[in-house]
C-alpha positions in Angstrom: 87.9 -58.2 287.8 84.5 -60.8 287.4 82.1 -58.0 286.6 83.8 -56.0 284.2 84.7 -59.5 282.0 81.1 -60.0 282.3 79.9 -56.7 281.4 82.2 -56.3 277.9 81.2 -60.0 277.1 77.6 -59.2 277.1 78.2 -55.9 275.1 79.4 -57.7 272.5 76.7 -59.9 272.8 74.2 -57.4 272.2 76.1 -55.9 269.4 76.1 -59.0 267.8 72.2 -59.8 268.4 71.6 -56.5 267.0 73.7 -56.8 263.9 71.8 -60.2 263.3 68.0 -58.4 263.8 69.7 -56.0 261.7 70.5 -58.4 258.5 67.1 -60.1 258.7 65.0 -56.4 258.5 67.2 -55.7 255.7 66.4 -58.8 254.0 63.3 -58.6 254.7 62.9 -55.1 253.0 64.5 -56.5 249.9 61.8 -59.2 250.3 59.0 -56.7 250.3 60.3 -54.4 248.1 60.1 -57.1 245.6 56.7 -58.1 246.4 56.0 -54.4 245.7 57.6 -54.4 242.6 55.7 -57.4 241.5 52.1 -56.0 242.3 52.8 -52.8 240.6 53.4 -54.8 237.6 50.5 -56.8 238.0 48.4 -53.7 238.2 49.6 -52.2 235.2 48.8 -55.3 233.4 45.3 -55.5 235.0 44.8 -51.6 234.1 45.7 -52.3 230.6 43.5 -54.9 230.2 40.5 -53.0 231.7 41.3 -50.1 229.3 41.6 -52.4 226.2 38.1 -54.4 227.5 36.7 -50.7 227.6 37.9 -49.5 224.4 36.2 -52.7 222.7 33.2 -52.4 224.9 32.6 -48.6 223.9 33.3 -49.8 220.2 30.4 -52.4 220.6 28.3 -49.7 222.2 28.5 -47.4 219.2 27.7 -49.8 216.9 24.4 -50.6 218.3 21.3 -49.4 216.5 19.7 -46.1 218.0 22.9 -45.1 219.2 24.0 -43.2 216.1 23.5 -39.6 215.3 20.0 -38.5 215.3 
């Protein structure tokens, strides 16, 4: 009678451990998702800044002497 009770107790313990680990994985996946979202937004802002800087630089280059239509 001892061994079946021990087996059932260990089974419940194993399920509890798997539940706790599953919750931890879920929390870390949500955190990773937030970090990916933040990084995507930062990359978008950086791309916009780079595009604005390149446009300004192109306008400056167009106004240089010797760059006009010949």
